[in-house]
Backbone as JSON Lines, residues from 0, in Angstrom:
{"i":0,"aa":"M","n":[25.12,-6.04,-1.86],"ca":[26.02,-6.6,-0.98],"c":[27.44,-6.32,-0.78]}
{"i":1,"aa":"T","n":[27.8,-6.13,0.6],"ca":[28.9,-5.46,0.6],"c":[29.88,-6.76,0.49]}
{"i":2,"aa":"R","n":[31.34,-5.7,0.08],"ca":[32.57,-7.08,-0.05],"c":[33.59,-7.11,0.55]}
{"i":3,"aa":"R","n":[34.46,-7.33,1.47],"ca":[35.79,-7.38,2.55],"c":[36.98,-7.02,1.24]}
{"i":4,"aa":"R","n":[37.53,-5.76,1.51],"ca":[38.52,-5.73,0.61],"c":[39.7,-6.51,1.69]}
{"i":5,"aa":"G","n":[40.99,-6.1,1.04],"ca":[42.03,-6.42,1.89],"c":[42.01,-5.98,3.01]}
{"i":6,"aa":"L","n":[43.02,-6.87,3.95],"ca":[42.7,-6.62,5.49],"c":[44.05,-6.63,6.34]}
{"i":7,"aa":"R","n":[44.59,-6.04,5.53],"ca":[45.72,-6.25,5.33],"c":[45.99,-5.02,7.09]}
{"i":8,"aa":"A","n":[46.88,-4.7,8.19],"ca":[46.66,-3.51,8.19],"c":[47.45,-2.94,8.08]}
{"i":9,"aa":"P","n":[48.06,-2.05,7.84],"ca":[49.25,-0.87,7.53],"c":[49.71,-0.45,8.68]}
{"i":10,"aa":"A","n":[50.8,-0.04,8.65],"ca":[51.69,0.73,10.24],"c":[51.08,1.56,10.55]}
{"i":11,"aa":"G","n":[50.32,2.15,11.35],"ca":[49.75,3.09,12.06],"c":[48.16,2.78,12.21]}
{"i":12,"aa":"S","n":[47.9,1.69,11.65],"ca":[46.84,1.59,11.3],"c":[45.56,1.5,12.82]}
{"i":13,"aa":"P","n":[44.64,1.26,13.23],"ca":[43.63,0.9,14.62],"c":[43.74,-0.49,14.59]}
{"i":14,"aa":"I","n":[43.73,-1.12,13.65],"ca":[43.54,-2.67,13.5],"c":[45.26,-3.28,13.64]}
{"i":15,"aa":"G","n":[45.32,-3.63,13.94],"ca":[46.21,-4.7,14.61],"c":[47.24,-4.46,15.42]}
{"i":16,"aa":"S","n":[47.77,-5.19,15.93],"ca":[49.28,-4.99,16.4],"c":[50.15,-6.88,16.74]}
{"i":17,"aa":"Y","n":[50.27,-6.71,15.1],"ca":[51.06,-7.69,14.54],"c":[52.12,-7.89,15.24]}
{"i":18,"aa":"V","n":[52.77,-8.93,15.4],"ca":[54.51,-9.02,15.44],"c":[54.95,-10.31,14.7]}
{"i":19,"aa":"P","n":[55.65,-10.05,13.69],"ca":[55.87,-11.31,12.96],"c":[57.13,-11.92,13.52]}
{"i":20,"aa":"G","n":[56.83,-13.3,13.21],"ca":[57.77,-14.51,13.74],"c":[57.44,-15.76,13.49]}
{"i":21,"aa":"S","n":[58.4,-16.92,13.54],"ca":[57.78,-17.64,13.04],"c":[57.4,-18.99,14.39]}
{"i":22,"aa":"G","n":[57.62,-18.67,15.35],"ca":[56.87,-19.38,16.53],"c":[55.98,-20.37,16.6]}
{"i":23,"aa":"P","n":[55.8,-20.99,17.53],"ca":[55.19,-21.77,17.82],"c":[53.35,-21.31,17.71]}
{"i":24,"aa":"L","n":[53.13,-20.49,18.42],"ca":[51.83,-19.35,18.17],"c":[51.3,-18.78,16.67]}
{"i":25,"aa":"H","n":[52.6,-18.41,16.27],"ca":[52.25,-18.31,14.51],"c":[52.38,-18.66,13.85]}
{"i":26,"aa":"R","n":[52.31,-20.19,14.04],"ca":[52.26,-21.42,13.22],"c":[50.72,-21.88,13.36]}
{"i":27,"aa":"T","n":[50.15,-21.33,14.86],"ca":[48.8,-21.91,14.68],"c":[47.71,-21.73,14.19]}
{"i":28,"aa":"S","n":[46.64,-22.32,13.85],"ca":[45.23,-21.35,12.86],"c":[44.93,-20.45,13.76]}
{"i":29,"aa":"P","n":[44.63,-19.42,13.35],"ca":[43.59,-18.19,14.2],"c":[42.09,-19.02,14.86]}
{"i":30,"aa":"G","n":[41.99,-19.64,14.52],"ca":[40.09,-20.48,14.98],"c":[40.88,-21.25,16.08]}
{"i":31,"aa":"V","n":[41.88,-22.1,15.77],"ca":[42.08,-22.63,17.52],"c":[42.66,-21.76,18.63]}
{"i":32,"aa":"K","n":[43.44,-20.99,17.67],"ca":[43.94,-19.76,19.01],"c":[43.04,-18.91,19.09]}
{"i":33,"aa":"L","n":[41.73,-18.45,18.89],"ca":[40.27,-17.82,19.17],"c":[39.91,-18.85,20.47]}
{"i":34,"aa":"L","n":[39.73,-20.13,19.66],"ca":[38.72,-20.7,20.62],"c":[39.76,-21.33,22.08]}
{"i":35,"aa":"A","n":[40.79,-21.27,22.34],"ca":[41.83,-21.67,23.17],"c":[41.87,-20.13,24.13]}
{"i":36,"aa":"L","n":[41.41,-19.14,23.47],"ca":[41.18,-17.88,23.94],"c":[39.88,-17.83,24.71]}
{"i":37,"aa":"A","n":[38.94,-18.13,24.58],"ca":[37.72,-18.33,25.39],"c":[37.22,-19.55,26.02]}
{"i":38,"aa":"A","n":[38.17,-20.52,25.96],"ca":[38.54,-21.27,27.03],"c":[39.24,-21.13,27.95]}
{"i":39,"aa":"F","n":[40.65,-20.25,27.8],"ca":[40.94,-19.58,28.95],"c":[40.0,-18.55,29.65]}
{"i":40,"aa":"A","n":[39.76,-17.96,28.95],"ca":[38.9,-16.82,29.96],"c":[37.17,-17.27,30.62]}
{"i":41,"aa":"V","n":[36.82,-18.57,29.93],"ca":[36.07,-19.6,30.79],"c":[36.73,-20.42,31.72]}
{"i":42,"aa":"G","n":[37.89,-20.34,32.12],"ca":[38.2,-21.17,33.24],"c":[38.83,-20.54,33.76]}
{"i":43,"aa":"I","n":[39.0,-19.25,33.45],"ca":[39.89,-18.3,34.67],"c":[38.15,-17.42,35.5]}
{"i":44,"aa":"V","n":[37.24,-17.4,34.86],"ca":[35.74,-16.94,35.42],"c":[35.31,-18.14,36.21]}
{"i":45,"aa":"V","n":[35.37,-19.26,35.85],"ca":[34.68,-20.51,36.66],"c":[36.03,-20.69,37.89]}
{"i":46,"aa":"T","n":[37.08,-20.48,37.32],"ca":[38.06,-21.34,38.96],"c":[37.75,-19.78,39.93]}
{"i":47,"aa":"Q","n":[37.46,-18.95,39.51],"ca":[37.48,-17.72,40.34],"c":[36.07,-17.49,41.35]}
{"i":48,"aa":"Q","n":[34.62,-18.13,40.65],"ca":[33.64,-18.0,41.27],"c":[33.91,-19.17,41.86]}
{"i":49,"aa":"A","n":[34.28,-20.47,41.51],"ca":[33.59,-21.58,42.12],"c":[34.48,-22.55,42.98]}
{"i":50,"aa":"L","n":[36.1,-21.93,43.37],"ca":[36.7,-22.31,44.29],"c":[37.04,-21.26,45.57]}
{"i":51,"aa":"A","n":[37.37,-21.95,46.21],"ca":[37.7,-20.8,47.72],"c":[38.79,-19.95,47.26]}
{"i":52,"aa":"P","n":[39.23,-19.14,48.18],"ca":[39.59,-17.9,47.91],"c":[41.26,-18.17,47.78]}
{"i":53,"aa":"V","n":[41.69,-18.55,48.85],"ca":[43.39,-19.4,48.19],"c":[43.54,-20.39,47.17]}
{"i":54,"aa":"P","n":[42.49,-21.44,46.78],"ca":[42.67,-21.83,45.68],"c":[42.56,-21.31,44.41]}
{"i":55,"aa":"A","n":[41.62,-20.25,44.66],"ca":[41.37,-19.6,43.72],"c":[42.37,-18.45,42.91]}
{"i":56,"aa":"L","n":[43.11,-17.82,43.86],"ca":[44.25,-17.27,43.88],"c":[45.18,-17.84,42.87]}
{"i":57,"aa":"V","n":[45.61,-18.98,43.79],"ca":[46.41,-19.82,42.69],"c":[46.43,-20.01,41.26]}
{"i":58,"aa":"C","n":[45.18,-20.81,41.43],"ca":[44.88,-20.78,39.88],"c":[44.93,-19.64,39.16]}
{"i":59,"aa":"G","n":[44.56,-18.05,40.09],"ca":[44.63,-16.8,38.66],"c":[46.22,-16.37,38.88]}
{"i":60,"aa":"L","n":[47.38,-16.82,39.4],"ca":[48.84,-16.66,39.22],"c":[49.46,-17.78,38.37]}
{"i":61,"aa":"A","n":[48.71,-18.5,38.71],"ca":[49.23,-19.67,37.43],"c":[48.49,-19.65,36.17]}
{"i":62,"aa":"A","n":[47.4,-18.83,35.94],"ca":[47.13,-18.19,34.74],"c":[48.05,-17.18,34.16]}
{"i":63,"aa":"L","n":[48.36,-16.17,34.88],"ca":[49.38,-14.94,34.74],"c":[50.4,-15.66,34.23]}
{"i":64,"aa":"A","n":[50.67,-16.52,34.93],"ca":[52.48,-16.95,34.09],"c":[51.64,-17.55,32.81]}
{"i":65,"aa":"L","n":[50.8,-18.51,32.5],"ca":[51.0,-19.18,31.78],"c":[50.39,-18.06,30.83]}
{"i":66,"aa":"G","n":[49.68,-17.28,30.96],"ca":[49.62,-15.7,29.9],"c":[51.06,-14.94,29.04]}
{"i":67,"aa":"L","n":[51.83,-14.84,30.77],"ca":[53.09,-14.4,29.93],"c":[54.16,-15.26,29.34]}
{"i":68,"aa":"L","n":[54.19,-16.8,29.28],"ca":[54.5,-17.56,28.68],"c":[54.33,-17.3,26.91]}
{"i":69,"aa":"A","n":[53.04,-17.25,27.15],"ca":[52.46,-17.24,25.48],"c":[53.0,-15.89,24.96]}
{"i":70,"aa":"A","n":[52.47,-14.4,25.58],"ca":[53.21,-13.62,25.08],"c":[54.51,-13.45,25.02]}
{"i":71,"aa":"V","n":[55.37,-14.36,25.92],"ca":[56.58,-14.02,25.34],"c":[57.08,-15.34,23.83]}
{"i":72,"aa":"I","n":[56.15,-16.06,24.16],"ca":[56.17,-17.08,22.68],"c":[55.92,-16.48,21.35]}
{"i":73,"aa":"A","n":[54.97,-15.47,21.64],"ca":[54.19,-14.65,20.59],"c":[55.39,-13.66,20.29]}
{"i":74,"aa":"G","n":[56.22,-13.61,20.88],"ca":[56.96,-12.01,20.75],"c":[56.86,-10.92,21.36]}
{"i":75,"aa":"L","n":[55.97,-10.95,22.76],"ca":[55.77,-10.05,22.99],"c":[56.75,-9.59,24.47]}
{"i":76,"aa":"R","n":[57.95,-9.29,23.74],"ca":[58.99,-9.16,24.52],"c":[59.64,-7.94,25.27]}
{"i":77,"aa":"G","n":[60.03,-7.29,26.2],"ca":[60.96,-6.2,26.07],"c":[59.93,-5.13,27.04]}
{"i":78,"aa":"R","n":[60.14,-3.93,25.42],"ca":[59.22,-3.19,25.49],"c":[57.81,-3.23,25.24]}
{"i":79,"aa":"R","n":[57.39,-3.8,24.29],"ca":[56.89,-4.28,24.02],"c":[55.43,-4.73,25.01]}
{"i":80,"aa":"L","n":[56.34,-5.9,26.04],"ca":[55.37,-6.39,27.27],"c":[55.35,-5.85,27.91]}
{"i":81,"aa":"L","n":[56.16,-4.47,28.26],"ca":[56.05,-3.63,28.58],"c":[55.07,-2.55,29.16]}
{"i":82,"aa":"R","n":[55.12,-2.12,27.71],"ca":[53.58,-1.53,27.62],"c":[52.67,-1.87,27.93]}
{"i":83,"aa":"V","n":[51.87,-3.07,27.4],"ca":[51.09,-3.47,28.08],"c":[50.29,-3.47,29.62]}
{"i":84,"aa":"A","n":[51.97,-4.07,30.41],"ca":[51.88,-4.28,31.84],"c":[51.43,-2.8,31.81]}
{"i":85,"aa":"L","n":[51.89,-1.76,31.4],"ca":[52.37,-0.28,32.42],"c":[50.79,-0.16,32.29]}
{"i":86,"aa":"G","n":[49.98,-0.1,30.58],"ca":[49.12,0.42,30.64],"c":[47.84,0.02,31.4]}
{"i":87,"aa":"F","n":[48.05,-1.94,31.36],"ca":[47.44,-2.57,32.83],"c":[47.23,-1.93,34.07]}
{"i":88,"aa":"A","n":[48.35,-1.42,34.62],"ca":[48.65,-0.42,36.21],"c":[47.63,-0.02,36.34]}
{"i":89,"aa":"V","n":[46.9,1.15,35.21],"ca":[46.28,2.0,35.69],"c":[45.15,1.12,36.04]}
{"i":90,"aa":"V","n":[44.19,0.53,35.08],"ca":[42.76,0.02,35.31],"c":[43.08,-1.29,36.29]}
{"i":91,"aa":"G","n":[44.17,-1.89,36.57],"ca":[44.3,-2.46,37.86],"c":[44.42,-2.36,39.06]}
{"i":92,"aa":"A","n":[45.35,-1.54,39.07],"ca":[45.28,-0.61,40.48],"c":[43.86,-0.27,40.9]}
{"i":93,"aa":"L","n":[42.92,0.07,40.28],"ca":[41.53,0.55,40.23],"c":[40.79,-0.96,40.06]}
{"i":94,"aa":"V","n":[40.71,-1.65,39.92],"ca":[40.27,-3.15,40.0],"c":[40.46,-3.47,41.25]}
{"i":95,"aa":"F","n":[42.22,-3.29,41.84],"ca":[41.81,-3.93,42.76],"c":[42.11,-3.2,44.17]}
{"i":96,"aa":"A","n":[42.05,-2.11,43.92],"ca":[41.48,-0.68,44.85],"c":[40.25,-1.15,45.53]}
{"i":97,"aa":"F","n":[39.05,-1.14,44.26],"ca":[37.68,-1.92,44.69],"c":[37.76,-2.9,45.27]}
{"i":98,"aa":"Q","n":[38.1,-3.86,44.68],"ca":[38.3,-5.78,45.01],"c":[38.59,-5.6,46.16]}
{"i":99,"aa":"A","n":[39.23,-5.48,46.93],"ca":[40.15,-5.13,47.93],"c":[39.59,-4.32,49.3]}
{"i":100,"aa":"W","n":[38.84,-3.36,49.01],"ca":[37.79,-2.74,49.34],"c":[36.35,-3.29,49.36]}
{"i":101,"aa":"Q","n":[35.85,-4.06,49.09],"ca":[34.47,-4.54,48.97],"c":[34.71,-6.39,49.45]}
{"i":102,"aa":"H","n":[36.26,-6.9,49.21],"ca":[36.13,-8.57,49.15],"c":[37.32,-8.8,50.12]}
{"i":103,"aa":"G","n":[38.22,-7.78,50.73],"ca":[39.49,-8.22,50.49],"c":[40.96,-8.31,50.08]}
{"i":104,"aa":"P","n":[42.14,-8.51,50.02],"ca":[43.18,-8.69,49.61],"c":[43.68,-9.64,48.85]}
{"i":105,"aa":"V","n":[43.09,-10.69,49.08],"ca":[43.41,-12.14,48.12],"c":[42.36,-12.16,47.33]}
{"i":106,"aa":"R","n":[40.86,-11.52,47.46],"ca":[40.22,-11.59,46.11],"c":[40.63,-10.77,45.33]}
{"i":107,"aa":"A","n":[40.97,-9.33,46.13],"ca":[41.52,-8.46,45.18],"c":[42.78,-8.8,44.5]}
{"i":108,"aa":"L","n":[43.89,-9.56,44.54],"ca":[44.88,-10.31,44.14],"c":[44.11,-11.17,43.0]}
{"i":109,"aa":"T","n":[43.36,-11.83,43.32],"ca":[42.64,-12.96,42.5],"c":[42.31,-12.51,41.21]}
{"i":110,"aa":"V","n":[41.12,-11.34,41.58],"ca":[40.71,-11.11,40.09],"c":[42.03,-9.95,39.34]}
{"i":111,"aa":"T","n":[42.65,-9.43,39.71],"ca":[43.54,-8.42,39.1],"c":[44.59,-9.25,38.28]}
{"i":112,"aa":"S","n":[45.12,-10.69,38.87],"ca":[45.78,-11.3,38.4],"c":[45.41,-12.48,36.91]}
{"i":113,"aa":"G","n":[43.82,-12.65,37.41],"ca":[43.19,-13.09,36.48],"c":[42.99,-12.24,35.07]}
{"i":114,"aa":"L","n":[42.51,-11.1,35.27],"ca":[42.09,-10.19,34.16],"c":[43.43,-9.35,33.93]}
{"i":115,"aa":"F","n":[44.58,-9.3,34.29],"ca":[46.1,-9.5,33.74],"c":[46.07,-10.63,32.71]}
{"i":116,"aa":"A","n":[46.04,-11.82,33.16],"ca":[46.28,-12.99,32.47],"c":[45.53,-12.98,31.09]}
{"i":117,"aa":"L","n":[44.19,-11.9,31.08],"ca":[43.3,-12.4,30.14],"c":[43.55,-10.75,29.03]}
{"i":118,"aa":"V","n":[44.27,-9.91,29.44],"ca":[44.74,-9.07,28.55],"c":[46.05,-9.67,27.68]}
{"i":119,"aa":"I","n":[47.03,-10.28,28.63],"ca":[48.31,-10.63,28.37],"c":[48.07,-11.63,27.41]}
{"i":120,"aa":"A","n":[47.08,-12.95,27.3],"ca":[46.88,-13.84,26.65],"c":[46.18,-13.1,25.29]}
{"i":121,"aa":"A","n":[45.3,-12.32,25.12],"ca":[44.87,-11.82,23.89],"c":[45.99,-10.84,23.25]}
{"i":122,"aa":"S","n":[46.54,-10.73,24.17],"ca":[47.59,-9.51,23.35],"c":[48.48,-10.62,22.82]}
{"i":123,"aa":"A","n":[49.05,-11.83,23.03],"ca":[49.72,-12.94,22.56],"c":[49.0,-13.46,21.1]}
{"i":124,"aa":"V","n":[47.75,-13.29,21.28],"ca":[46.84,-13.88,20.04],"c":[46.88,-12.67,19.42]}
{"i":125,"aa":"T","n":[46.65,-12.02,19.28],"ca":[46.58,-10.48,18.32],"c":[48.29,-10.68,17.58]}
{"i":126,"aa":"A","n":[49.26,-10.68,19.16],"ca":[50.3,-10.42,18.29],"c":[51.34,-11.34,17.46]}
{"i":127,"aa":"S","n":[50.59,-12.98,17.35],"ca":[50.62,-13.7,16.48],"c":[49.72,-13.81,15.69]}
{"i":128,"aa":"T","n":[48.77,-13.09,15.1],"ca":[48.15,-13.39,14.2],"c":[47.72,-11.96,13.3]}
{"i":129,"aa":"R","n":[48.11,-11.84,11.81],"ca":[47.29,-11.09,11.29],"c":[45.76,-10.85,11.51]}
{"i":130,"aa":"A","n":[46.07,-9.37,11.22],"ca":[44.35,-9.26,11.11],"c":[43.57,-9.7,9.83]}
{"i":131,"aa":"E","n":[43.96,-9.79,8.99],"ca":[43.0,-11.01,7.89],"c":[43.04,-11.78,8.0]}
{"i":132,"aa":"E","n":[43.85,-12.86,8.76],"ca":[43.83,-14.19,9.11],"c":[42.69,-13.9,10.78]}
{"i":133,"aa":"M","n":[42.42,-12.9,11.21],"ca":[42.19,-13.59,12.53],"c":[40.94,-13.22,12.08]}
{"i":134,"aa":"V","n":[39.77,-11.94,11.01],"ca":[38.96,-11.85,10.53],"c":[38.24,-13.33,9.63]}
{"i":135,"aa":"D","n":[39.49,-13.69,8.72],"ca":[38.78,-14.82,7.96],"c":[38.38,-15.74,9.04]}
{"i":136,"aa":"A","n":[39.12,-16.5,9.68],"ca":[38.51,-17.36,10.77],"c":[37.38,-17.27,11.46]}
{"i":137,"aa":"I","n":[37.53,-16.05,11.83],"ca":[36.03,-15.85,12.39],"c":[34.52,-16.19,11.32]}
{"i":138,"aa":"T","n":[34.72,-15.01,10.46],"ca":[33.95,-15.32,8.68],"c":[33.4,-16.81,8.73]}
{"i":139,"aa":"R","n":[34.81,-17.44,8.53],"ca":[34.2,-19.06,8.23],"c":[33.88,-19.54,9.33]}
{"i":140,"aa":"G","n":[33.95,-19.16,10.9],"ca":[33.11,-20.03,11.53],"c":[31.56,-19.49,11.61]}
{"i":141,"aa":"L","n":[31.27,-18.53,11.22],"ca":[30.04,-17.56,10.9],"c":[29.15,-17.79,10.14]}
{"i":142,"aa":"R","n":[29.73,-18.87,9.01],"ca":[29.16,-18.22,7.61],"c":[28.1,-19.33,7.99]}
{"i":143,"aa":"P","n":[27.72,-20.34,8.69],"ca":[26.27,-20.9,8.38],"c":[25.32,-20.62,9.52]}
{"i":144,"aa":"F","n":[25.78,-19.35,9.74],"ca":[24.36,-18.52,10.06],"c":[23.89,-17.49,9.84]}
{"i":145,"aa":"R","n":[24.67,-17.38,8.1],"ca":[24.1,-16.35,7.39],"c":[22.66,-16.23,7.08]}
{"i":146,"aa":"R","n":[22.31,-17.74,7.23],"ca":[20.92,-17.94,6.97],"c":[20.09,-17.69,7.36]}
{"i":147,"aa":"F","n":[20.48,-17.01,9.13],"ca":[19.41,-16.6,10.16],"c":[20.24,-14.56,10.29]}
{"i":148,"aa":"G","n":[20.43,-14.4,9.12],"ca":[20.74,-12.78,8.99],"c":[22.03,-12.58,9.44]}
{"i":149,"aa":"V","n":[22.82,-13.11,10.06],"ca":[24.11,-12.8,10.24],"c":[25.06,-12.52,9.43]}
{"i":150,"aa":"D","n":[25.53,-11.34,9.82],"ca":[26.66,-10.92,8.52],"c":[27.83,-11.69,8.8]}
{"i":151,"aa":"P","n":[29.16,-12.36,8.47],"ca":[29.91,-12.8,8.84],"c":[30.59,-11.64,8.63]}
{"i":152,"aa":"D","n":[30.81,-10.74,7.83],"ca":[31.97,-9.99,7.93],"c":[32.13,-9.25,8.47]}
{"i":153,"aa":"R","n":[30.76,-8.34,8.89],"ca":[30.64,-7.53,9.7],"c":[30.93,-7.58,11.66]}
{"i":154,"aa":"V","n":[30.39,-9.19,11.74],"ca":[30.61,-9.56,12.86],"c":[32.12,-10.36,13.34]}
{"i":155,"aa":"G","n":[32.54,-10.78,12.51],"ca":[34.05,-11.15,12.36],"c":[35.05,-9.9,12.54]}
{"i":156,"aa":"L","n":[34.72,-9.07,11.67],"ca":[35.43,-7.74,11.76],"c":[35.52,-7.07,13.63]}
{"i":157,"aa":"A","n":[34.3,-7.17,14.09],"ca":[34.09,-6.69,15.07],"c":[34.73,-7.21,16.4]}
{"i":158,"aa":"F","n":[34.66,-8.83,16.13],"ca":[35.28,-9.48,17.05],"c":[36.99,-9.07,17.32]}
{"i":159,"aa":"S","n":[37.65,-9.2,15.63],"ca":[39.01,-8.6,15.8],"c":[39.47,-7.71,16.25]}
{"i":160,"aa":"L","n":[38.27,-6.31,16.17],"ca":[38.42,-5.29,16.63],"c":[38.46,-5.28,18.25]}
{"i":161,"aa":"A","n":[37.95,-5.89,19.0],"ca":[37.3,-6.21,19.88],"c":[38.42,-6.87,21.0]}
{"i":162,"aa":"F","n":[39.8,-7.45,19.98],"ca":[40.5,-8.24,20.96],"c":[41.55,-7.25,21.1]}
{"i":163,"aa":"R","n":[41.51,-6.06,19.87],"ca":[42.6,-5.46,19.89],"c":[42.49,-4.21,20.78]}
{"i":164,"aa":"A","n":[40.86,-3.69,21.32],"ca":[40.56,-2.44,21.71],"c":[41.28,-2.39,22.96]}
{"i":165,"aa":"L","n":[41.07,-3.55,23.95],"ca":[41.21,-3.45,25.38],"c":[42.85,-2.9,25.24]}
{"i":166,"aa":"P","n":[44.11,-4.12,24.71],"ca":[45.02,-3.47,24.89],"c":[45.53,-1.95,24.41]}
{"i":167,"aa":"E","n":[45.05,-1.6,22.97],"ca":[45.4,-0.39,22.52],"c":[44.66,0.53,23.82]}
{"i":168,"aa":"A","n":[43.55,0.18,24.48],"ca":[43.13,1.28,25.66],"c":[44.31,1.45,26.3]}
{"i":169,"aa":"F","n":[44.81,0.22,26.96],"ca":[45.84,0.83,28.16],"c":[47.16,0.97,27.32]}
{"i":170,"aa":"R","n":[47.41,0.88,26.0],"ca":[48.58,2.14,25.27],"c":[48.82,3.15,25.59]}
{"i":171,"aa":"I","n":[47.53,3.32,25.2],"ca":[47.31,4.99,25.21],"c":[46.75,5.83,26.44]}
{"i":172,"aa":"A","n":[46.02,5.01,28.0],"ca":[46.2,5.11,29.23],"c":[47.64,5.6,29.59]}
{"i":173,"aa":"A","n":[48.65,4.34,29.4],"ca":[49.71,4.38,29.45],"c":[50.32,5.74,29.15]}
{"i":174,"aa":"E","n":[50.56,6.21,28.07],"ca":[51.12,7.03,27.72],"c":[50.58,8.57,27.83]}
{"i":175,"aa":"S","n":[49.67,8.53,27.87],"ca":[48.41,9.87,28.99],"c":[49.6,10.11,30.02]}
{"i":176,"aa":"R","n":[49.11,9.08,30.67],"ca":[49.79,9.41,32.21],"c":[51.33,9.42,32.35]}
{"i":177,"aa":"D","n":[51.71,9.3,31.04],"ca":[53.67,9.3,30.93],"c":[53.74,10.82,30.45]}
{"i":178,"aa":"A","n":[52.98,11.38,30.04],"ca":[52.58,12.89,29.13],"c":[52.52,13.81,30.57]}
{"i":179,"aa":"A","n":[51.51,13.62,31.51],"ca":[51.28,14.17,32.33],"c":[52.35,14.25,33.57]}
{"i":180,"aa":"R","n":[52.92,12.95,33.58],"ca":[54.24,12.92,34.32],"c":[55.25,14.11,34.08]}
{"i":181,"aa":"A","n":[55.71,13.85,32.93],"ca":[56.69,14.61,32.18],"c":[56.45,16.24,32.42]}
{"i":182,"aa":"R","n":[55.24,16.93,32.02],"ca":[55.05,18.69,32.62],"c":[54.94,18.62,34.16]}
{"i":183,"aa":"G","n":[55.04,17.51,34.74],"ca":[55.09,17.4,36.6],"c":[53.4,17.96,36.58]}
{"i":184,"aa":"L","n":[52.61,17.16,36.02],"ca":[51.04,17.34,36.21],"c":[50.59,15.81,36.53]}
{"i":185,"aa":"S","n":[51.53,15.13,37.04],"ca":[50.81,13.99,37.48],"c":[50.17,13.34,38.5]}
{"i":186,"aa":"R","n":[49.54,14.33,39.86],"ca":[48.58,14.62,40.28],"c":[47.37,15.66,39.96]}
{"i":187,"aa":"N","n":[47.55,15.94,38.99],"ca":[46.52,16.34,38.45],"c":[45.58,15.82,37.66]}
{"i":188,"aa":"P","n":[44.55,15.31,37.76],"ca":[43.43,14.56,37.04],"c":[42.87,15.1,35.65]}
{"i":189,"aa":"R","n":[43.2,16.04,35.56],"ca":[42.65,16.45,34.54],"c":[43.35,16.54,33.49]}
{"i":190,"aa":"A","n":[44.76,16.78,34.02],"ca":[46.12,16.32,32.9],"c":[46.08,15.44,32.23]}
{"i":191,"aa":"Y","n":[45.75,14.01,33.45],"ca":[45.32,12.93,32.18],"c":[44.32,12.29,31.66]}
{"i":192,"aa":"A","n":[43.26,13.09,32.67],"ca":[41.84,12.42,31.51],"c":[42.1,13.19,30.38]}
{"i":193,"aa":"T","n":[41.95,13.86,30.78],"ca":[41.28,15.21,28.71],"c":[41.72,14.58,27.58]}
{"i":194,"aa":"P","n":[43.47,14.13,27.64],"ca":[44.07,13.8,26.35],"c":[43.66,12.91,26.53]}
{"i":195,"aa":"L","n":[43.49,12.09,27.83],"ca":[43.28,10.21,27.07],"c":[41.77,9.97,26.4]}
{"i":196,"aa":"V","n":[41.02,11.37,26.82],"ca":[39.54,10.91,26.6],"c":[39.75,11.37,24.91]}
{"i":197,"aa":"I","n":[40.17,12.35,24.67],"ca":[40.47,12.88,23.05],"c":[41.2,11.66,22.45]}
{"i":198,"aa":"R","n":[42.49,11.03,23.59],"ca":[42.61,10.24,22.39],"c":[42.15,8.94,21.98]}
{"i":199,"aa":"M","n":[41.15,8.79,23.24],"ca":[40.09,7.23,22.66],"c":[39.21,7.13,21.87]}
{"i":200,"aa":"V","n":[38.75,9.12,21.99],"ca":[37.15,9.23,21.11],"c":[37.94,9.5,19.3]}
{"i":201,"aa":"A","n":[39.63,9.53,19.39],"ca":[39.99,9.89,17.71],"c":[40.62,8.34,17.26]}
{"i":202,"aa":"H","n":[41.32,7.39,18.79],"ca":[40.9,6.11,17.92],"c":[39.79,5.44,17.38]}
{"i":203,"aa":"A","n":[38.7,5.59,18.5],"ca":[37.15,5.4,18.13],"c":[36.77,5.45,16.23]}
{"i":204,"aa":"R","n":[37.05,7.1,16.23],"ca":[36.64,7.5,15.48],"c":[37.5,6.73,13.31]}
{"i":205,"aa":"D","n":[38.94,6.79,13.92],"ca":[39.72,6.24,13.26],"c":[39.52,4.66,13.15]}
{"i":206,"aa":"T","n":[39.19,3.78,13.77],"ca":[38.64,2.54,13.97],"c":[37.34,2.58,12.89]}
{"i":207,"aa":"G","n":[36.17,3.5,13.14],"ca":[35.03,3.53,12.17],"c":[35.42,3.94,10.64]}
{"i":208,"aa":"A","n":[36.36,4.6,10.55],"ca":[37.02,4.78,9.07],"c":[37.44,3.4,8.4]}
{"i":209,"aa":"A","n":[38.51,2.7,9.88],"ca":[39.0,1.41,8.84],"c":[37.62,0.8,8.62]}
{"i":210,"aa":"M","n":[36.92,0.6,9.19],"ca":[35.9,-0.11,9.02],"c":[34.93,-0.13,7.98]}
{"i":211,"aa":"Q","n":[34.93,1.32,7.36],"ca":[34.13,1.74,6.6],"c":[35.17,1.81,5.18]}
{"i":212,"aa":"A","n":[36.56,1.82,5.39],"ca":[37.18,1.82,4.12],"c":[37.06,0.21,3.79]}
{"i":213,"aa":"R","n":[36.98,-0.85,4.41],"ca":[36.84,-1.82,3.94],"c":[35.98,-2.73,3.52]}
{"i":214,"aa":"G","n":[34.9,-1.93,3.67],"ca":[33.26,-1.94,2.99],"c":[32.46,-2.58,4.24]}
{"i":215,"aa":"L","n":[32.5,-2.59,5.45],"ca":[32.01,-2.89,6.45],"c":[31.04,-1.58,7.23]}
{"i":216,"aa":"G","n":[30.97,-0.85,6.59],"ca":[30.36,0.18,7.52],"c":[29.21,0.84,6.78]}
{"i":217,"aa":"D","n":[29.0,0.06,5.75],"ca":[27.63,0.43,4.79],"c":[26.54,-0.36,4.92]}
{"i":218,"aa":"D","n":[25.56,0.19,4.8],"ca":[24.14,-0.69,5.16],"c":[24.02,-1.64,3.53]}
């Protein structure tokens, strides 16, 4: 039987983007924050599907404002928040362009603002929750399902990594874009895509090594 070792993420670890603090979000239990994030995501999806275009857009912008407020409370200010925003700009521009082409600008802005709101909210949760607290909360919630063959340790860490993967991908995308621009190759897709793919593969490899080091990669 595998045993979960200490889960405190060291500096530079692919696990965790915790920002030390003592605000309201830091004092809220991880389980409550995860449930709130799930409800937030469901609310965004439901309003986008159920409401007319303009009310859905208003709800999307309101969700974005709420996500930004949560991020600021969690300590994501200044460069930290800007890094998340710039990273999302790459994906957000593609999503906006596709939605505008298929459904028009109002729908495009609605979808993009909702997606950005979810990214910001997830970043606020990870910024205000230590990696080991996140995993422990999910593990406790899954213990009743152990009798059905569920491994709480594996699933708990998988969820924890998933919450961090999206902001990390945006950060890598932003840095790759900036590096290409600094070399005067901002219009060369290969100059942006090649280092992006290499770094994402390296990140996935390091994440797998981190899981194995914590006893969650063994059968």
